[in-house]
C-alpha positions in Angstrom: -5.5 -13.6 11.7 -5.6 -14.5 8.0 -8.6 -16.1 7.0 -8.3 -15.7 3.1 -8.5 -19.3 2.1 -10.6 -20.5 4.9 -14.4 -20.6 4.4 -16.4 -20.3 7.7 -18.1 -23.7 8.8 -21.2 -22.0 9.3 -21.5 -20.6 5.8 -21.2 -24.1 4.8 -23.4 -25.4 7.4 -26.3 -23.2 6.1 -25.6 -23.4 2.3 -25.9 -27.3 2.7 -28.6 -27.2 5.3 -26.5 -29.6 7.6 -26.0 -29.2 11.4 -22.6 -27.9 12.7 -22.4 -31.7 14.4 -22.0 -33.4 11.1 -18.9 -31.4 10.3 -17.6 -32.0 13.8 -18.4 -35.6 13.6 -16.5 -36.0 10.2 -13.6 -33.8 11.7 -13.5 -36.4 14.8 -13.3 -39.2 12.1 -10.3 -37.6 10.7 -12.2 -36.8 7.0 -11.7 -33.1 7.4 -9.7 -30.6 9.1 -11.3 -27.8 11.4 -9.7 -24.9 12.2 -10.5 -22.4 15.0 -10.0 -18.9 14.5 -11.5 -16.2 17.2 -13.8 -19.0 18.4 -15.2 -19.7 15.2 -14.8 -23.0 12.8 -13.0 -22.7 9.7 -12.6 -25.1 6.8 -9.9 -24.9 4.2 -11.1 -24.2 0.8 -8.8 -26.8 -0.6 -10.9 -29.7 1.4 -14.1 -28.5 -0.4 -14.1 -30.7 -3.1 -13.9 -33.9 -0.9 -16.4 -32.3 1.5 -18.8 -31.6 -0.9 -18.4 -35.2 -2.0 -19.0 -36.2 1.6 -22.0 -34.3 1.5 -23.5 -35.7 -1.6 -23.2 -39.4 -0.2 -24.6 -38.0 3.1 -27.7 -36.4 1.1 -28.1 -38.8 -1.8 -27.5 -42.3 -0.3 -28.5 -41.3 3.2 -24.8 -42.8 4.3 -23.7 -41.4 7.9 -20.2 -40.2 8.5 -18.9 -43.5 9.8 -20.2 -45.1 6.5 -18.6 -41.9 4.6 -15.4 -42.9 6.6 -15.4 -46.5 4.7 -16.5 -45.2 1.3 -13.5 -42.7 1.3 -11.1 -45.3 2.8 -12.3 -47.6 -0.1 -11.9 -44.8 -2.9 -8.5 -44.4 -1.4 -7.7 -47.8 -2.2 -9.5 -48.0 -5.6 -7.3 -44.8 -6.5 -4.0 -46.5 -5.2 -4.6 -49.9 -7.2 -5.4 -47.7 -10.4 -2.1 -46.0 -10.2 -0.6 -49.2 -9.3 -2.0 -50.7 -12.3 -1.3 -48.0 -14.8 2.6 -48.3 -13.3 2.3 -51.8 -14.0 0.9 -51.3 -17.6 3.8 -48.5 -18.6 6.2 -51.4 -17.7 5.0 -54.0 -19.4 4.8 -51.7 -22.4 8.6 -51.3 -22.4 9.2 -55.1 -22.2 6.7 -55.4 -25.4 8.7 -53.0 -27.3 
């Protein structure tokens, strides 16, 4: 099986000095997707940006995985509201001109 775009979770775990259980907990909460290939857990490279944000929140703010779930849900809502605001501002500009 191809693992070109996959990163071994053990590598990520040792790099950030975290237990593998932290990543499985994030997976159980639906925050990351873990793929099992040849009996080893992998994470897709396109998830690394969000995973690094989660790790920073965990390390710097000492937030547990459940708290990270709440933070990411709130961030998604803020992002959605920002997009709605931009859309509304653009429509308003049409009526002002």
